[in-house]
N, C-alpha and C positions, 0 to 999 in steps of 0.2 A: 512408394514406401511399402515395405513388407507388411503383410496383414497383421503381424503380431507386434510390430513396432508401434510406438506411441509418441505423440508429441510431448516435448518437455513440459512438465507441470501437470499433465492430465493424469488422474488417478487410474491405476490398473485394478480392475475388479478382482482378479485372482490374488494380487498382492494383499489387498485389503482383508481377505479372508484366510490367508495362509497361516495366520497365527493360531487358528483353531487346531489344537492338538489334544484336547481333553479326552476324546474318544480313543485315540491311540494310547494315551497314557493309561486309561482304564483297562484297555485290553491287555497291555503289558503287565498290569498288576493283577490280572485275572478277575477284575471287578466290573467288567462291562456287561450290564444286564439287558441289552437291547438286541433286536434282530437275531434272537437265539432260534436256530433251526429246530423245529419239532418234527422228528423223524417219523413217528407214528402217533396219531391222535385217536384214541379210543374213547374220548369223553372224559370220564372221571380219572383216567390215567393216561399218560403219554410216555413216549420214549424220547429222551433228550440225551445226546452224547452216548448213545448206546445203552442207556440206563432207564428202567421203568421208574416213573415218579408219579406221585399224586398230583393231579392237575388242579390247582387253586388259582389259576391265572387266565381263565377262559370266560367268555360270555355266553357259553353254550348252556344257558341257565336250566333248561328243561331236559338236556341231554338228547336232543333230537337230531344231532348231526349223523347219527348212525341208525336212526329209526328206519325200519324197512319201508314204510310208506313213503317217507321223504326221499330215500334213495331210489325207489322205483319210479316215483313221479319224475325225478331229475333224469333218470336213464331214458324213460319213455319220451320225454320232451327232447332230449338230445338226439334220440334216433329220428324223431319227427322233423325237428327244425335245424339240426346241426348245432354247432357251438356258438353261432352268432347270427343275428338278423342283418348285419352289415349295413346298418343305416340308423337314422334317428327315428324316434317315435313319430315325429311329424310326418315323415316320408314313408319309408318302407319297413320301419322297425317295429311296428305294433303287431303282436300276434293275439290270437284268441285267449291264450293263456294270460297275457297282460290284462285284458279286460275282465276276465273271470276273477283274477286276483284283486283288482281294484273294487269290484262289486263285493267280494268277500271281506275285504278290509273295512269298507264302509259299514257293512252289516255288523262286523265284530265290534266296531267302535261306536256304533249308534250314530254315525254321520250320514249326511245326504249322499256324498260321493267321495271318491279318493282318486289320486293320480300316483303312478308308480314312476320312480326315478331310478337311475342306474346305481346310486349309492345313497345312504342316508345323509352323507355330507352334502351331496348335490341337491337333496331334497330341501334342506335348509337354505342353501344358497339360491335355489330356484324360487322358492316361495317368497322369501323375504325380499330379494332383489326385484322381483316382479311387483310386489305390492307397495314397497316404500319408494315413492318417487321424490322429486325435489320438495314436494309440499308435505311430506310425511316425515316422521321420526320414529326411530326404534328405541325401545327402552329395555335394557338388558339387566337381568340379575347378574351380578359380578362373577358368579361361578359357573355360568352357562358354558356349554361345550364350545371348543374352538371353532367348530363350523358355524355356530351362531355369530360369533364375533366376525368371522370372515364374511358371513352373509350380510351383516349390518354394514360392514366396510364396502362391500360390493354395491349395495343399494345406493341410489342417488341421494337419498335423504340422509340427514345426520343421525347420530345415535348418542344416547346418554345411558348411564347405568344407575342402579340402586343397590343398596347393601343386600348381601345374600339373605334370602328368605325373610325379608323385613318389610311387611305390608305397610307399616307406618312410614318408613322412608320412601317407599314407592308412592304413597299418597302425597308426600311433600314434593317429590320430583314431578309428578304429574301436575300438581297445583302450580308449579312454576313454569310450566310449558305454555307456549302460545296457544290459546284456545282454538285458534284457527287451523292448527296443525292436526292432521290425522295421525293417530299414535297406534303402535303395536308393541305390546309388552311381550318379551321373549323370555321364557323360563325353561328349565328342565323339570320334568315331573319327578324323576329320580335322578340324583346327581351322580355322574359316573365315577368320580373319585371318592366322595365322602359317603355315598350310599344313603344319603338323607333325602327326605321327600320334601317337595315344595308345599307350603301351607296353602293349598289351592282354594279352599273356601274363602279365606281372608283376602287372597290376592284377587279373586273374582269380584268380591265386594268392592274393593278399591277400584278395579277397572270399571265396573258398572257406574259408580259414582262419577267417574270422569269421562264417561262415554268412550271408553278405550277398549279395543280388542286385544286378545291375548292368544299367543301361539305357545303350545305346550309340546316340548320335545320329550316324548315318552319312550325313547329308544330303549332305556334300561328298565322301564316299568311294565312294558307289554310282556305278559307271560309270568311276571314275578310279583306283581302288585295288584291288589283287588281280589275279591272272593273267587273270581273265575279267571283272573290273570288279564283282565281288560284294562288295567292301568290305573293311573293316579286318581282319575275322576271317580272310579268305582270304589277305590279304597275309602274315599271320603263320603260315599253314598250320594253323590251329586247325580241327579237325573239328567240334567241338561247337558248335552255334549259340549266339549271344548269349542271355542271359536275355530281354531285350527289345531290339528294334531299332527306332529311329525313323528315318524318312526323309521326303523331300519329293519332289514331282514338278517343282518349279520350277527345277531345275538340270539334271542330266544328262537327265532324263525329259521336258524340253521342254514342260512344261505348268504347272499349278498344282494344289496339293493336298498331302496328306501321309498317312502311315500309321504304324501301330504293329504290329509282328510279334512273335509269341512263342507260348507254350504256349496251347493251346485254352482251358483253363479261365480263364486270366488275361485273355485277350483278350475272352472272353464277359463277364467281370466289367466290363472297361473299356467294352465296348459298351453295357452296361445301366446303369452308374453314372457315366459321364463327361458332365458337363454341357456341355462344348464339343462333344460329340457330339450330345446329346439336344436342345439348345436353339439350334441354328443350322441354316441351310439347307444341304442336301446339296451336295457338289461337283457342278457341272454334268456330265452324262454326256459331253459333247463333251470336257471336260478329262480325265475318266477314260479315255476312249477313246484320246486322244492319248498319255497316259502308258502305257497298255497296249501300243499300238503301238511306242512308244519302247523299252519293255522287251524286246520281241521283236527289235527291230533290234539291240540290244546283242549278243545271241547270234548273230544272223545275220551281223553285220559286226564281228567281234571286232578287225579291223584298227584300228578307231576307238579302242579301249581302248589298244592297244599304241601307237598314234601319239600320243595325248595324253600318255601316260606318258613317251615319248621326248622330246616337246617340252618337258615340264616339266624334265626332266633337262638338256636342252640350254640352255634359257633360264636356269636356276639357274647353270649354268657361265658362260654369256655375261655375265650381269649381274655376277656375282662377279668375272670377269676385268676388267670395267670399273672395279671398285673399290666397287660397291654392297654394302651389308650386307643379305644376303637371309635372315638368321636361320637357323632350323632347318627350312625347308621341305623336304618330301619328297613333294609332290603338284604338280599343275598350278596350285596357288595359290602365288604367290611374292610375299611382301612386300618392299618396299624401305624399310628403316628411315631415316627423316629426323629425327624428333625434334621439331623446332619446327613448330608448327601453321602459321604464316604462310609459312615456307619451303616446307612441304609443299603448301600451296595454290598458291604461285607456280610450284613445280615442275610440279604438275598442269596448270596453265594453259599453261605453256610447252609441255609435251608435246602438249596438245590443239591448240594453235595450229599445231603442226608435224605433226599428222596421227596422234597416238596417243592413244587414250581409255583412261584408267586410273581407279581409284577412290581418292580421297583419304579417309583414314580418321583421324579425330581423336577426342578425348574427347567423349562417354563411351564410345565403341566400344573405345577403347584408353585406357590411363592417360594423364593429362595430361602433355605433354612427351615422349610416346612415339609421335607421329604416324607414320603409314606411308603409302606408296602401295601399294595392293593391285593386283597384276597377276594375271591368270588366262588360261589358254590353252585353245584349241579344237582339236580333232582335225583340223579342216578348214583351219586356218591353213596357208599355203604357206611354204616355206623362204624365199622372197623377201620376204614380208611381215614375217617375224620378223627377218631380217637388217637390213631397213630400220628396224624398231623398235629394234633394239639400237644402230644408228648414231644415231637420234634421242635415245635414252635417254642415250648418252654425251655428246652435244652439250648437251642440256638439263641434265644433271646437273652438268656443269662450269660452265655459265652460272649455275646457282643455288647453287653451293657445296656440292652434296651429295657430289660426288667431286672429287678433285684433277685 
């Protein structure tokens, strides 16, 4: 039988998905907001479709992607190690740069040790799937990042959820679990879509009450939250480090990669039992070197942390004064609630045509009918750029019926 023929009655996979035409329809209407090529990325500005725009859709929070120290570190490591170690961390993929970065991360976060993964996504998959066996259970905040959902799904143990940022509901959920099960609560420190912070002190108290450990994904909080950019824990003045901290290099640290930080014994277990660590290629040393340099710049140039926090506060107020619903943002991530997906795409297109780049976020990243425009801010944005952006937001918002 021909390889593409099938027995009568058996479903054809490609036929089942051939009905998906929404992307093509959006492209035809000029309202497709995804996979947009960025021709030049200068940090606070970019070139899109040959036109210079104000970049409000990047996670380059401290503006380090063009920092000379970061670029030099990456170039030097590329010259020394080449573009890849061509192997896993377990075998031939670990370089001295990886080890130096792990030590620096642990020191930065006040943790005993840390381990570097090839992406932040893999850091969540690797840590959770290694720790939660058939005798354990993951307990997720409903709004955690997709990588945490996938991590809980990959783990052998089951998972359950609690209402977003609701310590009382977490208390009830934990009370109803089998007391013989080891538990791991999984939260974001700063939520990537809403820009809101987890109530970390209250969540910690609930976890201690139930002898439950907690993993905090601080990917969007490192460099942006806390007096020195050290994340959610320091924002709340908590001295004791998180049980486990997950982070990424693809945001503040101007590179790519991820990490898990925590107690030595736990990290060593993850190091040796995490399939996403053992069975994928190591992070290129040039990427590790860039992240290490960026980590040092944070301490050397703390003005960047203060600046991005000030800009977040200023833009929250400015957008709210125009009449936009900015939800509960407390970070340089500021969502604009729109609701309808088509209106959101039209608003996004109008902004882009007039010189402001944002991110349209629709289902499944947010619940259907709760679409947003996600905006984010960079320490190197000028006051003039942001004043101009507010003017464009107001004009486009009124044209598209987002504000009156």
